[in-house]
N, C-alpha and C positions, 0 to 999 in steps of 0.2 A: 247772766243774765240768774237778775238777785232777787231776793225780795224778803223783805225787810216788814217786821211786824215788831210792834212796841214791846215789853219785855210781859208791860200789864195784859195788855187783848192775849201774847201767848201762856202767859198763865193761867188766864180764866177757862181758854179751852182746853186747854190740860187739864185739869180742876176738872173741869165739865166732861170731857173725855173718863178720868178715874171714874166720877161719880156714877156714869152713866154705862160703863162697859164693865168697871174695875180692871184692878191690876194687880194679882194675889191678895195681902191683906195692906197695898197702900190706897190710904181712902182720898190726901190732897198731901199734895207738892207744897211746900214756899217760897217764896220771893228767892231769898240765901240757896237753897236749893237744887230750884230751877239754873241761878245762873252757876253757879259747881259743877253741875251736871257740864252744861251746855261749853264752858272753860275748857273739857278736857273732849271735843269732838271738834276735832282741824278744819270742816267746812264748816263754821258756823261763829259769827263775831256778834258782840256787842258792843255798838258804835253809841253815843250820845247826838240825838238830830233833833234838835229845835226844845232840848232844853231835856228830852226823854229818853231815858235807856232803849232803844231800838235791838231788837235780835235781829242778823244777816244771815241771810242761808245762801250760802255760796254755791251749794250743787250737791248732788249724792240721796240715798233714800230719806233723807228728815225733808229736803226740797221737796222732793217727789208727792209724800205727802201731805206739806200743808198747801200744796197747791190744790188734792183731793177734799182736804178739810174745806178751801175754801171754795169749792166750785159746790160744796154739797150746801157751807152756810149759802151759800148765792140761788140753793132750788130752793132752800126753806124761807129764807126773806126776800126772796125775788127782786134783788138785787145788788152790786157786786161794786167797789169801784177798784180800774187797775193803775196803774201809771209805770211808764216808764219815760 
């Protein structure tokens, strides 16, 4: 099983998390910084899907965290879309 999210959405989630919870002195991450970090993680691939860059999470802890985040957002927003 994999999870996919556009780079733009992933960046928004990450920066929202940093704004809400902080991480030392890091306040925001740019798209280039995010992509550079993701390139070093073997369970993640950035692919092009329908003209957009998409982050594919193949497994591991990051996928688990993203699942939890999706669930949290679904609870807050009252809905979530899932595709297989």
